[in-house]
Structure formats: structure tokens, C-alpha cells
C-alpha positions as CSV (number, residue, x, y, z in Angstrom):
1,X,41.5,-16.8,9.2
2,X,45.5,-15.7,9.0
3,X,48.1,-18.2,8.5
4,X,49.0,-18.2,12.3
5,X,45.0,-19.0,13.2
6,X,45.1,-21.6,10.0
7,X,48.2,-23.4,11.4
8,X,46.4,-23.5,15.5
9,X,43.5,-24.8,14.1
10,X,45.2,-27.6,12.4
11,X,47.2,-28.5,15.7
12,X,43.5,-28.5,17.3
13,X,42.2,-30.9,14.8
14,X,45.3,-33.5,14.7
15,X,44.7,-33.4,18.3
16,X,41.3,-35.2,18.1
17,X,42.4,-38.4,17.2
18,X,43.7,-40.2,13.7
19,X,42.1,-37.9,11.1
20,X,42.5,-38.5,7.3
21,X,43.9,-35.9,5.0
22,X,40.6,-35.2,3.5
23,X,38.7,-34.7,7.2
24,X,42.0,-32.9,7.9
25,X,41.5,-30.6,4.9
26,X,37.6,-30.2,5.0
27,X,37.0,-27.7,7.6
28,X,39.1,-25.4,5.8
29,X,37.6,-25.9,2.4
30,X,37.2,-22.6,1.8
31,X,40.6,-21.3,2.4
32,X,41.6,-22.7,-0.8
33,X,40.4,-23.1,-4.4
34,X,41.2,-25.8,-7.2
35,X,42.4,-28.4,-4.5
36,X,40.8,-31.5,-2.9
37,X,40.0,-31.8,0.6
38,X,42.4,-34.5,0.8
39,X,45.1,-31.7,-0.8
40,X,44.2,-29.5,2.0
41,X,44.7,-31.9,4.7
42,X,47.9,-33.2,3.3
43,X,49.5,-29.8,2.8
44,X,48.3,-28.8,6.4
45,X,49.8,-32.1,7.8
46,X,53.1,-31.5,6.2
47,X,53.1,-27.8,7.9
48,X,52.8,-28.9,11.1
49,X,55.2,-31.3,10.6
50,X,57.6,-28.3,9.5
51,X,56.6,-25.8,12.0
52,X,56.9,-28.2,14.6
53,X,59.8,-30.5,13.8
54,X,57.5,-33.6,14.2
55,X,57.3,-36.9,12.0
56,X,54.5,-36.9,9.2
57,X,52.1,-39.3,9.8
58,X,49.3,-39.7,7.4
59,X,46.3,-41.1,8.7
60,X,44.5,-44.0,6.3
61,X,40.8,-43.4,5.6
62,X,40.3,-46.5,7.1
63,X,41.7,-45.7,10.5
64,X,39.8,-42.4,10.6
65,X,38.0,-41.7,13.5
66,X,36.0,-38.6,11.6
67,X,34.6,-40.3,8.4
68,X,35.1,-44.3,9.3
69,X,36.8,-44.8,6.0
70,X,33.8,-43.5,3.5
71,X,36.7,-41.1,1.9
72,X,38.8,-43.9,1.0
73,X,35.6,-45.3,-1.1
74,X,35.2,-42.6,-4.0
75,X,36.4,-44.9,-6.4
76,X,34.3,-48.0,-5.8
77,X,31.1,-45.6,-5.1
78,X,31.6,-44.4,-8.7
79,X,32.0,-47.9,-10.1
80,X,28.8,-49.1,-8.4
81,X,27.4,-46.0,-9.9
82,X,28.1,-46.7,-13.4
83,X,27.0,-50.7,-12.8
84,X,23.4,-49.3,-11.5
85,X,22.7,-47.3,-14.3
86,X,23.5,-50.0,-16.9
87,X,22.9,-49.5,-20.1
88,X,20.9,-46.6,-19.9
89,X,21.9,-43.5,-22.2
90,X,22.2,-40.5,-20.5
91,X,24.4,-37.3,-21.3
92,X,23.7,-35.7,-17.7
93,X,23.9,-36.6,-14.0
94,X,24.0,-35.3,-10.5
95,X,25.1,-37.2,-7.2
96,X,23.8,-36.9,-3.9
97,X,24.9,-38.8,-0.7
98,X,23.5,-39.8,2.7
99,X,25.6,-39.9,5.3
100,X,25.3,-42.2,8.3
101,X,23.9,-39.7,11.7
102,X,27.1,-41.2,13.8
103,X,29.5,-39.8,11.2
104,X,27.9,-36.4,11.1
105,X,28.4,-36.1,14.3
106,X,31.8,-37.5,14.2
107,X,31.9,-34.3,12.1
108,X,30.6,-31.5,14.3
109,X,32.6,-32.7,17.1
110,X,36.3,-32.5,15.1
111,X,35.6,-28.8,14.7
112,X,34.1,-28.5,17.9
113,X,36.9,-29.7,19.4
114,X,39.5,-28.0,17.6
115,X,37.5,-24.7,18.8
116,X,35.9,-24.1,14.8
117,X,32.6,-23.1,13.6
118,X,30.4,-26.2,13.7
119,X,29.6,-25.4,10.0
120,X,33.4,-24.3,8.8
121,X,34.5,-25.7,5.3
122,X,32.1,-28.2,3.9
123,X,30.3,-31.0,4.5
124,X,31.4,-34.8,4.1
125,X,28.0,-35.0,2.3
126,X,29.2,-32.4,-0.1
127,X,32.5,-34.1,-0.7
128,X,31.2,-37.4,-1.4
129,X,28.6,-35.4,-4.1
130,X,31.5,-34.1,-5.9
131,X,34.3,-36.6,-5.8
132,X,31.8,-39.7,-6.4
133,X,30.2,-37.3,-9.2
134,X,33.7,-36.3,-10.9
135,X,34.5,-40.1,-11.0
136,X,31.3,-40.7,-13.0
137,X,31.7,-38.1,-15.4
138,X,35.1,-39.4,-16.2
139,X,33.7,-43.0,-16.5
140,X,31.0,-42.0,-18.6
141,X,32.0,-39.0,-20.7
142,X,28.8,-37.3,-19.2
143,X,28.3,-33.6,-17.5
144,X,26.9,-32.9,-14.0
145,X,23.5,-31.3,-14.2
146,X,22.0,-29.4,-10.6
147,X,18.8,-28.4,-12.4
148,X,17.1,-31.3,-14.0
149,X,19.6,-34.3,-14.8
150,X,19.1,-37.3,-17.0
151,X,20.4,-39.3,-14.3
152,X,20.4,-38.8,-10.5
153,X,22.5,-40.8,-8.4
154,X,22.0,-41.7,-5.1
155,X,25.0,-42.8,-2.8
156,X,23.6,-44.1,0.9
157,X,26.5,-44.6,2.5
158,X,24.5,-45.8,5.8
159,X,22.9,-48.4,4.0
160,X,25.8,-49.2,1.7
161,X,24.0,-49.0,-1.7
162,X,24.2,-47.1,-4.9
163,X,21.2,-46.5,-6.3
164,X,20.3,-44.8,-9.9
165,X,17.0,-42.9,-10.7
166,X,16.4,-42.9,-14.3
167,X,14.6,-39.5,-15.2
168,X,12.0,-39.2,-17.9
169,X,12.5,-38.5,-21.5
170,X,10.4,-35.7,-23.6
171,X,9.4,-35.3,-27.0
172,X,7.0,-32.5,-28.5
173,X,5.4,-32.7,-31.7
174,X,1.9,-32.2,-33.3
175,X,-0.7,-34.5,-34.0
176,X,-3.4,-34.5,-36.1
177,X,-6.9,-36.8,-35.8
178,X,-8.5,-37.4,-38.9
179,X,-10.8,-39.8,-37.8
180,X,-13.9,-39.1,-35.3
181,X,-15.0,-40.9,-32.5
182,X,-11.5,-41.0,-31.1
183,X,-10.4,-39.2,-27.8
184,X,-7.3,-37.6,-27.0
185,X,-6.6,-39.4,-23.7
186,X,-7.5,-43.0,-22.8
187,X,-11.0,-43.0,-21.5
188,X,-11.8,-45.3,-18.8
189,X,-15.7,-47.4,-18.7
190,X,-17.9,-45.5,-16.3
191,X,-19.6,-48.7,-15.7
192,X,-16.9,-51.1,-14.4
193,X,-14.5,-47.7,-13.3
194,X,-11.7,-49.2,-16.2
195,X,-11.4,-52.4,-14.5
196,X,-12.6,-54.5,-17.3
197,X,-15.0,-56.4,-15.1
198,X,-18.3,-56.3,-13.8
199,X,-19.7,-58.6,-11.0
200,X,-18.3,-61.7,-12.0
201,X,-17.4,-61.5,-15.5
202,X,-16.8,-59.2,-18.6
203,X,-18.1,-55.8,-18.6
204,X,-20.4,-55.6,-21.3
205,X,-20.5,-52.3,-22.1
206,X,-16.5,-52.1,-22.9
207,X,-16.0,-56.2,-23.8
208,X,-13.9,-56.1,-21.0
209,X,-11.4,-53.9,-22.1
210,X,-12.1,-51.5,-19.7
211,X,-12.4,-48.3,-22.0
212,X,-15.4,-46.5,-23.3
213,X,-13.2,-46.1,-26.7
214,X,-11.2,-48.6,-27.5
215,X,-8.8,-46.2,-29.6
216,X,-7.2,-42.9,-28.6
217,X,-4.7,-40.4,-29.3
218,X,-2.7,-41.2,-26.4
219,X,-3.1,-45.2,-27.0
220,X,-2.3,-44.5,-30.7
221,X,1.1,-42.3,-29.9
222,X,2.4,-42.9,-26.5
223,X,2.9,-46.7,-26.5
224,X,4.9,-46.4,-29.6
225,X,7.2,-43.7,-28.3
226,X,7.9,-45.2,-25.1
227,X,8.8,-48.5,-27.2
228,X,11.2,-47.0,-29.4
229,X,12.8,-45.2,-26.2
230,X,12.7,-48.3,-23.8
231,X,10.8,-46.8,-21.0
232,X,8.6,-48.4,-18.3
233,X,5.4,-46.4,-19.0
234,X,4.7,-43.3,-21.1
235,X,2.3,-40.1,-20.1
236,X,0.9,-38.1,-23.0
237,X,0.6,-34.3,-22.2
238,X,-1.5,-32.1,-24.9
239,X,-2.1,-28.1,-25.7
240,X,-6.0,-28.4,-24.6
241,X,-8.1,-31.3,-26.9
242,X,-10.8,-31.2,-28.8
243,X,-14.1,-33.6,-28.2
244,X,-14.3,-36.7,-29.3
245,X,-16.3,-36.2,-32.4
246,X,-14.2,-33.5,-33.7
247,X,-11.2,-34.0,-35.8
248,X,-7.8,-32.2,-35.4
249,X,-6.7,-31.0,-39.1
250,X,-4.3,-28.1,-40.7
251,X,-1.6,-27.6,-38.8
252,X,-2.4,-30.2,-36.0
253,X,-2.4,-29.6,-32.4
254,X,1.1,-29.7,-29.3
255,X,1.9,-32.4,-27.2
256,X,4.5,-33.9,-25.2
257,X,5.3,-37.4,-24.6
258,X,6.9,-38.1,-20.9
259,X,8.6,-41.5,-21.2
260,X,9.3,-43.0,-17.9
261,X,12.8,-44.4,-16.9
262,X,14.0,-44.7,-21.0
263,X,17.3,-46.7,-21.9
264,X,17.1,-44.9,-25.3
265,X,16.9,-40.8,-25.3
266,X,18.4,-40.1,-28.6
267,X,16.1,-41.2,-31.0
268,X,15.7,-41.1,-34.9
269,X,12.7,-38.9,-34.8
270,X,11.8,-38.7,-38.2
271,X,11.7,-42.7,-38.1
272,X,9.5,-42.3,-35.1
273,X,6.7,-40.2,-36.5
274,X,6.5,-42.6,-39.5
275,X,6.7,-45.8,-36.5
276,X,3.6,-43.6,-34.8
277,X,2.1,-43.3,-38.4
278,X,2.1,-46.8,-39.3
279,X,0.7,-47.8,-35.8
280,X,-2.3,-45.6,-36.2
281,X,-3.0,-46.5,-39.3
282,X,-4.6,-43.6,-40.5
283,X,-6.6,-42.3,-37.6
284,X,-3.8,-40.0,-36.5
285,X,-0.7,-38.3,-38.0
286,X,2.4,-36.8,-35.7
287,X,5.0,-34.3,-37.1
288,X,7.4,-31.8,-36.0
289,X,8.9,-34.0,-33.5
290,X,11.4,-32.4,-31.2
291,X,13.5,-34.0,-28.3
292,X,12.2,-31.6,-25.1
293,X,12.6,-30.6,-21.9
294,X,10.5,-31.3,-18.8
295,X,9.8,-27.7,-18.7
296,X,8.1,-28.3,-21.8
297,X,5.2,-30.3,-20.2
298,X,4.1,-27.4,-18.4
299,X,4.4,-25.1,-21.1
300,X,2.2,-27.5,-23.4
301,X,-0.4,-27.2,-20.5
302,X,-0.6,-23.8,-19.8
303,X,-0.1,-22.7,-23.5
304,X,-2.4,-19.4,-24.5
305,X,-3.8,-20.5,-27.5
306,X,-7.0,-19.3,-29.8
307,X,-8.7,-21.9,-32.2
308,X,-9.6,-21.8,-35.6
309,X,-12.3,-24.4,-36.3
310,X,-14.7,-25.3,-39.5
311,X,-18.3,-26.7,-38.8
312,X,-20.9,-27.9,-40.9
313,X,-24.2,-26.6,-39.0
314,X,-27.6,-27.8,-40.1
315,X,-30.6,-25.3,-39.7
316,X,-33.8,-26.3,-38.5
317,X,-35.6,-24.1,-41.7
318,X,-34.2,-22.3,-44.6
319,X,-31.7,-19.7,-44.0
320,X,-31.4,-16.7,-46.6
321,X,-27.4,-16.4,-47.2
322,X,-27.7,-12.7,-47.0
323,X,-29.3,-13.1,-43.6
324,X,-26.3,-15.6,-42.6
325,X,-23.7,-12.9,-43.6
326,X,-25.4,-10.9,-41.3
327,X,-25.7,-12.7,-38.4
328,X,-22.0,-14.2,-38.8
329,X,-20.6,-10.6,-39.3
330,X,-22.6,-9.7,-36.1
331,X,-20.5,-12.4,-34.1
332,X,-16.9,-10.9,-35.8
333,X,-14.9,-10.0,-33.6
334,X,-17.8,-9.9,-30.9
335,X,-17.9,-11.2,-26.9
336,X,-20.0,-13.9,-26.0
337,X,-20.9,-15.0,-22.7
338,X,-21.2,-18.8,-22.2
339,X,-22.4,-20.3,-19.1
340,X,-21.0,-23.8,-18.9
341,X,-22.8,-25.8,-21.5
342,X,-25.3,-28.2,-20.5
343,X,-23.2,-31.5,-22.4
344,X,-20.4,-30.6,-20.0
345,X,-22.1,-29.3,-16.7
346,X,-21.4,-32.4,-14.9
347,X,-17.4,-32.6,-15.3
348,X,-16.9,-28.4,-15.3
349,X,-18.0,-26.0,-12.9
350,X,-20.9,-23.7,-13.5
351,X,-19.8,-20.4,-14.5
352,X,-20.1,-18.1,-16.9
353,X,-17.0,-17.3,-19.2
354,X,-16.6,-14.8,-21.6
355,X,-14.7,-15.2,-24.6
356,X,-13.8,-13.6,-28.1
357,X,-15.1,-14.5,-31.6
358,X,-11.8,-13.2,-33.4
359,X,-13.5,-13.6,-37.2
360,X,-16.4,-16.0,-38.1
361,X,-17.4,-16.5,-41.7
362,X,-20.2,-18.8,-43.6
363,X,-20.9,-20.3,-46.7
364,X,-24.2,-21.6,-47.9
365,X,-24.3,-25.1,-48.9
366,X,-28.3,-25.6,-49.7
367,X,-31.3,-23.7,-47.8
368,X,-30.9,-25.6,-44.9
369,X,-27.0,-26.2,-44.5
370,X,-23.8,-23.9,-44.2
371,X,-20.4,-24.1,-43.5
372,X,-19.1,-21.7,-40.5
373,X,-15.6,-20.9,-40.0
374,X,-14.5,-19.6,-36.3
375,X,-11.4,-18.0,-35.3
376,X,-11.8,-18.2,-31.2
377,X,-10.2,-17.4,-28.2
378,X,-8.8,-20.5,-26.3
379,X,-12.0,-21.3,-24.2
380,X,-14.6,-21.2,-26.4
381,X,-17.5,-23.4,-27.1
382,X,-18.0,-23.7,-30.7
383,X,-21.2,-25.6,-30.8
384,X,-22.3,-23.6,-28.5
385,X,-21.8,-20.4,-30.0
386,X,-23.6,-22.2,-33.0
387,X,-26.6,-23.6,-31.3
388,X,-26.4,-21.0,-28.2
389,X,-27.4,-24.1,-26.0
390,X,-30.5,-23.1,-25.0
391,X,-29.5,-19.5,-24.1
392,X,-26.8,-20.2,-21.8
393,X,-24.4,-18.6,-24.8
394,X,-25.4,-15.0,-25.9
395,X,-25.2,-13.7,-28.3
396,X,-25.1,-16.9,-31.0
397,X,-25.8,-18.0,-34.3
398,X,-28.9,-19.4,-34.0
399,X,-30.2,-16.6,-31.8
400,X,-28.8,-13.8,-34.2
401,X,-30.5,-15.9,-37.2
402,X,-33.9,-16.5,-35.5
403,X,-33.3,-20.4,-36.6
404,X,-32.7,-23.3,-34.7
405,X,-29.2,-24.9,-35.7
406,X,-26.7,-27.1,-34.4
407,X,-22.9,-28.3,-35.2
408,X,-23.0,-31.7,-37.5
409,X,-19.6,-32.1,-37.9
410,X,-16.4,-30.0,-36.4
411,X,-13.0,-29.9,-37.3
412,X,-10.3,-28.2,-35.6
413,X,-7.9,-26.6,-38.2
414,X,-5.1,-24.5,-36.3
415,X,-4.0,-24.0,-32.7
416,X,-2.4,-20.4,-32.5
417,X,-1.1,-18.1,-30.6
418,X,-3.7,-15.5,-28.8
419,X,-4.8,-13.3,-31.6
420,X,-3.9,-13.7,-35.2
421,X,-0.4,-14.8,-35.3
422,X,0.3,-17.8,-36.4
423,X,1.8,-20.0,-33.7
424,X,5.0,-21.2,-34.1
425,X,7.0,-24.3,-32.8
426,X,10.2,-22.8,-33.3
427,X,9.5,-19.4,-31.4
428,X,7.6,-21.7,-28.4
429,X,10.4,-24.2,-28.2
430,X,13.3,-21.7,-27.3
């Protein structure tokens, strides 16, 4: 649009009725940068007054037939946004707007009556988002984030409301589970479906708690993080999980705690770890806590990791040391076929999975007991690698020895990158 065409468009816009400077400038927003729509409109109105030798006659937003006063309320909307978020700590934000349908129709008619493209320039919604957003940023000293802000504001012009949504905060770390008989996440009682009630009274199987196990890693970690960050709920996300009767020791297992609607985002993570450890009272420990992002949840969930295990194995008959060494050597580096184990068949799809044993060693502790260490691909069922699970896992330690055996105690020693390279938090968090 050249200068004469721009001047002609301005005359057409003014001729539609009383139009405030912002609504006058918005249809030509693509003609300049670094100016507000109101500044563009003022420039157009001034140019028309000079070109047509007409009085300079600005229109107040409250008298504008297009926005019906909306653009005169930017400061008010920003004040209400800051009030809506209260004392919640945040460093990034985004503003969205909902415009009355009749006002959006006015915008379309304005452009059509002036002979312009109905989509010319920018919309009132975009102007509200930007102008209110700039004011919120100045008041709070925070920055706009269009991807994943800490707070999202909605300026609902139609309902005359301003809402603030405080998005979740995330803490990454590793946990060690030092006691057996503790699941990773809360385990609802099957007898009462987690309600704690059976008939007209308390569920006898869970003593009214609704939980099969009274403690879990989630229950010992997430509530503490939620409390310290002053949230309204917390969700525990783990990088896989160990069996209820297995310990997670060594370097620990990666996890993320997601805290809903936190009032505090920046916390002393060393003190938080100490608080968790104190609350867990020796059952669980955490370390390496870091502030994380929403993306870390998916990264933890889909982590392609191998595991190192230490198992105490009991044999049904005496085992020769040389035979045990030969059997573990034959497992070392092999790929095993594992049909879904009988112990998890009720909750896993029945299929055969192939998993690699990266390494296996064994130390005989007596004629009928040994300590076996296994480094396996993610998803390898170690208990079944030892027992054979009635032929569902091939090959197995029991099958190679020709002696029935079973894992009586299992520890997970490490969660690592696939293969032999040690899993590095610093690289994973980048």
C-alpha cells in the first residue's frame, strides 16, 4: 500500500463513524514497526487533518463504535491480572484474550466499509494480548513466554473477567528405596477400589486407608515437595519402576515431581532433599534435585535405560562353582526371549519380548545360594531370567544349570544409558 492508497484507506476508516486511534491504526499495523496501534492511528488522523485541511478530532475509546471502549482498559486489565495471580511466584507469563463476538464483527465491518481486506493489519485480540502483556511485565518484572509460561492470564472482555492460571512446577532428582515392600506409586486397595470402605463399614484389608501398601516412594516424596512449593497437588513420574519387594540402591532412579499451582517456584533444593529424607525416615532418600521443565516429564518417562541388578539366588539343589560360572558366562551378552511373566500376566499384554543381557556374573555363597549380578537391557525381567518362569524365559540360569532356582532378594544398583555408558544427569538435563 503506497502513501496515496494509505491516505485513502484512512479516509475510509474515519468515514465509518467514530473510531478511536487504536482501532484506526490496527488495520494498517503491518505498515510500521515499533509503534502502538494508537500511535499509528494518531499519525493517520494527524495526516488527514493536514491533507484535507480538516480539524484534528480524536475519538475517545469509550465513544468508539468498533472496540466499544476495550482499548481504554489496558491498564485496568493489567492491574486485575496482577491481582488475580496474588502472591504466586513466577518469572514468565503469557496473556490471552477473549473478545465479544459483536466487537469482532465490528472489526470485520470496519475493514469492509473502508474497502480493506477483512484480515488486514492485526486483530483486537492480538492488541489486547500485547498491550496488557507489556503492562503486566512492567508491573511484575517478569518476561513473556509463548511456549510454556509459569502463569497464563486470560482477559475475558466478553465476561468482564481476568483470570490467572498458575502452571505446574517441576523438580527432577533421583531416589533410592532402601526398604523392601514399598511400591513406587500409591497402590489402591483392590478390595475397596481405594475408597477405604466395604459395605457400611471400614475395609478390613486396608484398615480404611484405601491403600494396599501404606507407604510408597510417591507418598514419601511428592507431598513434601508439594508442601515446600505451596502447591495444591503433586504427581510423581518415575523412569520405570522396580518391583515392590526390590530395593533401589546405588545411584538411584530418575524421577520428576510435578507440583500443581505452586505459590513458590524457587526453593532451596538441598534443604528440600533433607526434608524428604527426614520425612521418609530411612525408607527413601533423594539427591541431585534440580528445577526442571514440563518437557522433563516425557524425557523421564521414555528414558531408554538399562539396569544393573544384584540378586540373592536360592537353588533347590547343590550347585558346583564351575557350573555356575559356565552358566552365567553363557548368559553374558546373549539375547533372551521372555514371554510375559506369570506374575504380571494379569496386567501386561501377553507377548514374547527379546531383551539383551549385557553382562552377568555370580558368586557362590554356599552350595545352594549365590549372589548374581546382571546388567540388562531395559524391560528385562531379572527374576524370570534366573528362574526361567516355567519355560517362559529362554535361556535362563535355571535352565542352563539344570537346577530350579529363584530370586529371594533383589536390588537395583543403577539406571544407566543403554549399553555400557554410565547415565549422566548433566547430559540428560540439557
